[in-house]
C-alpha positions in Angstrom: 49.4 -16.5 -21.3 50.7 -15.0 -18.4 48.7 -12.1 -17.0 50.8 -9.6 -15.4 50.5 -6.3 -13.5 51.1 -4.3 -16.3 47.9 -6.0 -18.6 45.9 -5.7 -15.2 46.4 -1.9 -15.2 46.2 -1.6 -18.9 42.5 -2.8 -19.4 41.1 -2.2 -15.4 40.1 1.5 -16.0 38.4 0.8 -19.3 36.5 -2.5 -17.6 35.5 -0.9 -14.3 33.8 1.8 -16.2 31.7 -0.6 -18.4 30.9 -2.7 -15.3 29.7 0.2 -13.4 27.4 1.7 -15.8 26.3 -1.3 -16.5 25.4 -2.3 -12.9 25.4 1.7 -11.5 26.9 -0.1 -8.3 30.7 0.7 -8.1 31.4 -2.1 -5.5 30.0 -4.0 -8.3 32.0 -2.9 -10.9 34.8 -3.9 -8.8 33.7 -7.6 -8.3 33.4 -8.3 -11.1 36.9 -6.6 -12.4 38.5 -9.0 -10.4 36.4 -11.9 -11.0 37.1 -11.1 -14.8 40.6 -11.1 -14.3 40.8 -14.3 -12.1 39.2 -16.2 -15.1 42.1 -14.6 -17.2 44.5 -16.1 -15.0 42.3 -19.8 -14.2 41.5 -20.0 -17.7 42.8 -17.9 -20.5 41.7 -17.3 -23.8 43.1 -20.4 -26.2 44.2 -17.6 -28.9 47.4 -16.2 -27.3 48.5 -13.9 -30.5 44.8 -12.4 -30.6 44.1 -9.0 -28.4 43.2 -9.4 -24.9 40.3 -6.9 -24.1 37.6 -8.3 -26.6 38.0 -11.9 -24.6 37.8 -9.4 -21.1 35.3 -7.2 -22.3 33.0 -10.6 -22.9 34.0 -11.7 -19.3 33.1 -8.8 -17.9 29.9 -8.2 -20.2 28.3 -11.5 -19.3 29.2 -11.6 -15.4 27.6 -7.5 -15.2 24.2 -9.3 -17.3 24.4 -11.9 -14.9 24.9 -9.6 -11.5 22.3 -7.0 -13.1 19.7 -9.6 -13.0 20.4 -11.1 -9.8 19.6 -7.4 -8.4 16.8 -6.7 -10.2 15.5 -10.0 -8.8 16.1 -9.8 -5.3 13.8 -7.5 -2.4 15.0 -3.8 -2.4 14.1 -1.8 0.9 12.9 1.4 -0.4 13.6 3.3 -4.1 17.5 2.4 -5.5 19.9 4.7 -6.5 23.3 4.4 -8.4 26.0 4.4 -6.4 27.9 7.8 -6.3 31.3 8.1 -7.5 33.7 10.9 -7.3 35.1 12.2 -10.7 37.2 14.9 -9.2 40.5 15.6 -10.5 42.3 12.4 -11.1 39.1 10.1 -10.1 37.4 11.4 -13.6 39.9 9.1 -15.1 38.7 5.8 -13.8 35.2 7.0 -16.1 36.0 9.0 -18.7 39.4 7.0 -20.5 40.5 7.9 -23.8 39.0 4.6 -25.5 36.3 7.1 -27.1 37.7 10.5 -28.7 35.7 12.7 -30.1 36.3 11.7 -33.4 34.4 8.9 -32.7 31.1 9.4 -34.7 29.1 6.5 -33.7 29.0 7.5 -29.8 25.2 9.0 -29.2 26.2 10.1 -25.4 29.5 11.2 -24.1 31.4 9.3 -21.4 30.4 11.7 -18.5 27.0 12.1 -19.8 26.3 8.2 -19.2 27.6 8.4 -15.8 25.4 10.9 -14.5 22.3 10.4 -12.6 19.4 11.0 -14.7 21.7 8.5 -17.7 22.3 5.5 -15.2 18.4 6.2 -13.6 17.4 6.3 -17.4 19.0 2.8 -18.1 17.1 0.8 -15.2 14.1 0.9 -17.6 16.4 -1.5 -20.0 16.4 -5.2 -19.7 20.2 -6.4 -19.3 20.7 -7.1 -22.8 19.1 -3.9 -24.2 21.6 -1.9 -21.4 24.7 -3.9 -22.7 24.1 -3.4 -26.2 23.3 0.1 -25.8 26.3 1.1 -24.1 28.4 -0.7 -26.2 26.7 1.0 -29.2 26.0 4.4 -28.2 28.7 5.2 -25.7 31.4 2.9 -26.3 31.2 3.2 -30.0 31.4 -0.3 -30.8 30.8 -1.5 -34.1 27.7 -3.9 -34.6 30.0 -6.8 -35.0 31.9 -5.7 -31.8 28.8 -5.9 -30.4 27.6 -9.1 -31.0 31.0 -10.4 -30.7 31.1 -9.4 -27.1 27.9 -10.1 -26.0 27.9 -13.6 -28.1 24.5 -12.4 -29.9 23.8 -12.4 -33.6 24.2 -9.3 -35.4 20.0 -9.0 -36.8 19.6 -9.2 -32.7 21.9 -6.4 -31.7 20.4 -4.4 -34.2 16.6 -5.3 -32.9 17.8 -5.0 -29.5 19.2 -1.6 -29.8 16.4 -0.4 -31.8 14.3 -0.7 -29.2 16.8 0.3 -26.4 16.4 3.4 -28.0 12.6 3.5 -28.1 12.9 3.4 -24.5 16.0 6.0 -23.8 13.5 8.4 -25.8 11.8 9.8 -22.2 15.4 10.4 -21.6 16.7 11.9 -25.3 13.9 14.4 -25.5 14.7 15.4 -22.0 18.6 15.4 -22.3 20.4 19.2 -21.3 22.2 20.2 -24.6 24.9 21.5 -23.5 26.4 19.5 -20.3 29.1 21.7 -19.2 27.0 24.8 -19.2 24.6 23.1 -17.2 27.5 21.9 -14.6 28.3 25.3 -14.0 24.6 26.2 -13.4 24.1 23.1 -10.8 27.1 24.3 -8.8 25.9 27.7 -8.4 22.3 26.4 -7.5 24.0 24.1 -5.2 25.9 26.6 -3.7 23.1 29.0 -3.4 20.4 26.1 -1.8 23.6 25.7 0.9 23.8 29.2 1.3 20.4 29.6 1.7 20.0 26.2 4.4 22.7 27.8 6.3 21.2 30.9 6.8 17.7 29.5 7.6 16.4 31.4 4.4 13.2 29.3 4.4 11.6 31.2 1.6 14.8 31.5 -0.5 14.8 27.7 -0.4 11.3 27.4 -1.6 12.0 29.9 -4.3 14.7 27.3 -5.6 12.2 24.1 -6.0 10.1 22.8 -8.8 6.6 22.9 -7.3 6.9 19.1 -8.6 9.6 18.9 -7.2 10.3 15.3 -6.1 12.8 13.9 -2.7 13.9 10.2 -3.1 16.3 8.5 -0.4 18.1 5.0 -0.7 19.1 3.5 2.7 18.9 0.0 1.0 17.7 -1.5 4.5 21.2 -0.6 6.3 20.4 3.0 7.8 16.7 5.1 8.6 15.6 6.2 5.1 12.0 6.8 3.7 10.2 4.2 2.0 8.4 6.4 -0.5 9.5 9.2 -2.6 8.5 12.7 -0.9 6.3 15.0 -3.6 6.0 18.7 -3.8 7.7 21.8 -2.5 6.0 22.3 0.1 6.5 18.4 1.6 10.1 18.5 0.4 10.8 21.9 1.7 9.6 21.0 5.5 11.4 18.1 5.1 14.8 19.4 4.5 15.0 22.1 7.0 13.8 20.2 9.8 16.6 17.6 9.2 19.4 20.3 8.7 18.3 22.1 11.8 17.7 19.6 13.7 21.8 18.6 13.1 23.0 21.7 12.2 25.4 21.5 15.0 26.9 18.4 14.1 26.7 18.8 10.2 29.7 19.8 7.4 29.0 19.9 3.8 31.2 20.1 0.8 30.8 20.5 -2.8 32.1 18.0 -5.0 31.6 16.5 -8.7 30.2 13.2 -8.2 29.2 11.1 -11.6 30.1 14.1 -13.8 28.2 16.7 -11.7 28.4 19.1 -8.9 27.3 17.2 -5.8 27.1 17.5 -2.1 28.8 15.2 0.3 27.2 15.7 3.8 29.2 14.7 7.0 27.4 14.4 10.7 30.1 14.6 13.6 27.4 12.9 16.1 24.4 10.6 14.9 21.7 8.6 17.1 22.1 4.5 16.1 20.5 3.6 12.9 21.2 7.3 11.3 23.3 7.7 8.5 26.9 10.1 9.6 28.1 9.9 5.8 25.8 10.6 2.7 25.1 12.5 -0.5 22.9 14.9 -2.0 22.3 14.7 -6.1 20.3 16.7 -8.0 18.8 17.6 -11.2 17.3 20.9 -12.7 14.5 21.3 -15.2 14.5 23.9 -17.4 13.7 27.2 -15.6 16.9 25.8 -13.4 14.4 25.5 -10.4 16.0 22.0 -8.4 13.7 19.2 -9.8 14.7 16.0 -8.0 16.9 15.5 -5.4 18.4 12.1 -4.2 19.9 11.1 -1.0 22.0 8.3 -0.3 22.2 6.9 2.9 23.4 3.5 2.6 27.1 2.6 3.6 27.5 0.0 0.8 26.6 2.6 -2.0 29.3 5.0 -0.6 32.2 2.6 -0.7 33.8 4.5 -3.5 33.6 8.0 -1.7 35.9 9.2 1.6 34.6 11.1 4.4 36.7 13.5 5.5 38.8 12.3 8.6 
């Protein structure tokens, strides 16, 4: 079988989106897709008449599960967060492909919802097998038979694994947003007000935007300075955010983008001390009253490979 450039382009986006959802890492998804096509070139499937995609999915999902197991065995410095990916304009096509349509009755989660920070963090509670089954069945609309073939599991095992995965995801399901498009608009408005009040030094206005039980999480991955533990509570979070912004106000620029399907902030600093991040992201979650409930900062440079700082 000849694997040409056209074949690679035909399947690359689909595989990348699947591997990113499996691992929560853009860099890992890049590596796994590349390794999948290397295997296709070195040891192609024996049945040259069969469609190539099922074979590619089987290889990519197996590599993804292995990578997920390795990551979880390694000690990670501080809290772990998924790596942010742009979903502005053309970048959205990398994750929102045409394989699944509105006519797919089996999908439980929308494609864009399935790359949001909240969803990817919820997936972390699943085993690699549970994660793979849930994604194939409830996001990519694979049948039980197709999922069993892709993961080399029995259909009975697929059904049991899916039941357990859905049970673990029940907390996420209970709190998930019913109108995703509306929440995107609400979040963009919230972040614009947040930036405006931060720039004007309106501490009281910022405080009114934060939930009483707000949580701030930073992921430096041991690569750059970050907090070893989350910060809990409105007063502590407010004090930290305001202090850090004020200390770096003159060298800081911010911009709103769509990351993981939702509005988020890209922060760039023109001058920083060694060991401190000069480019990072802030993503947030809103509670039902539209207060900022969780603030997520990704500082680790290795997790920002899918983003481009301004020149």
